[in-house]
C-alpha positions as CSV (number, residue, x, y, z in Angstrom):
1,X,0.0,0.0,0.0
2,X,2.9,2.3,0.8
3,X,4.3,1.7,-2.7
4,X,1.1,2.8,-4.4
5,X,1.0,5.9,-2.2
6,X,4.6,6.7,-3.1
7,X,4.0,6.3,-6.8
8,X,0.8,8.5,-6.6
9,X,2.9,11.2,-4.9
10,X,5.6,11.0,-7.5
11,X,3.1,11.1,-10.4
12,X,1.3,14.0,-8.8
13,X,4.5,16.0,-8.3
14,X,5.5,15.3,-11.9
15,X,2.2,16.4,-13.2
16,X,2.2,19.6,-11.2
17,X,5.7,20.4,-12.5
18,X,4.6,19.8,-16.1
19,X,1.5,21.9,-15.6
20,X,3.5,24.8,-14.2
21,X,5.6,24.9,-17.4
22,X,9.0,26.4,-17.9
23,X,10.1,29.4,-15.8
24,X,10.8,31.4,-19.0
25,X,9.2,31.1,-22.4
26,X,11.5,30.0,-25.2
27,X,12.4,32.6,-27.8
28,X,10.8,30.5,-30.5
29,X,8.1,27.8,-30.3
30,X,9.5,24.3,-30.4
31,X,7.6,21.5,-32.1
32,X,8.3,17.8,-31.9
33,X,7.4,15.1,-34.5
34,X,7.9,11.6,-33.2
35,X,7.8,9.1,-36.0
36,X,8.0,5.4,-35.9
37,X,8.3,3.0,-38.9
38,X,7.4,-0.5,-37.8
39,X,9.6,-3.2,-39.4
40,X,12.2,-0.7,-40.8
41,X,15.7,-0.7,-39.4
42,X,17.4,2.6,-38.7
43,X,20.4,1.7,-41.0
44,X,17.9,1.1,-43.8
45,X,16.3,4.5,-43.4
46,X,19.7,6.1,-43.3
47,X,20.7,4.3,-46.5
48,X,17.5,5.5,-48.2
49,X,18.1,9.0,-47.1
50,X,21.6,9.0,-48.6
51,X,20.2,7.7,-51.9
52,X,17.6,10.5,-51.9
53,X,14.8,8.0,-51.9
54,X,13.0,9.7,-49.0
55,X,12.8,13.4,-50.1
56,X,10.0,14.5,-47.8
57,X,11.7,13.0,-44.7
58,X,15.0,14.6,-45.8
59,X,13.2,18.0,-45.9
60,X,11.9,17.5,-42.4
61,X,15.3,16.6,-41.1
62,X,16.9,19.6,-42.9
63,X,14.5,21.9,-41.0
64,X,15.2,20.3,-37.7
65,X,17.1,17.5,-36.1
66,X,17.1,13.7,-36.5
67,X,17.7,12.1,-33.1
68,X,18.3,8.4,-32.7
69,X,16.5,7.0,-29.7
70,X,16.9,3.6,-28.2
71,X,14.0,1.7,-26.7
72,X,15.0,-0.6,-23.9
73,X,12.7,-3.4,-22.7
74,X,13.0,-4.2,-19.1
75,X,12.0,-7.7,-17.8
76,X,9.7,-7.9,-14.8
77,X,11.1,-9.7,-11.8
């Protein structure tokens, strides 16, 4: 029961911090596009970008930043 109460407290504090927002507004609005492509490996996408076979994705990347993320799956005990 204590564990549930602790998690609720942590989630409540995190939600309150997110709702409060940043102390100062950024100079320009920041937008994020998170894209997933099931069944496609990152190195295959990079190869297609180098071959100019994904022109629209290449334009999006040119206007912003391409960030590689790693998804880790944790096993339950």
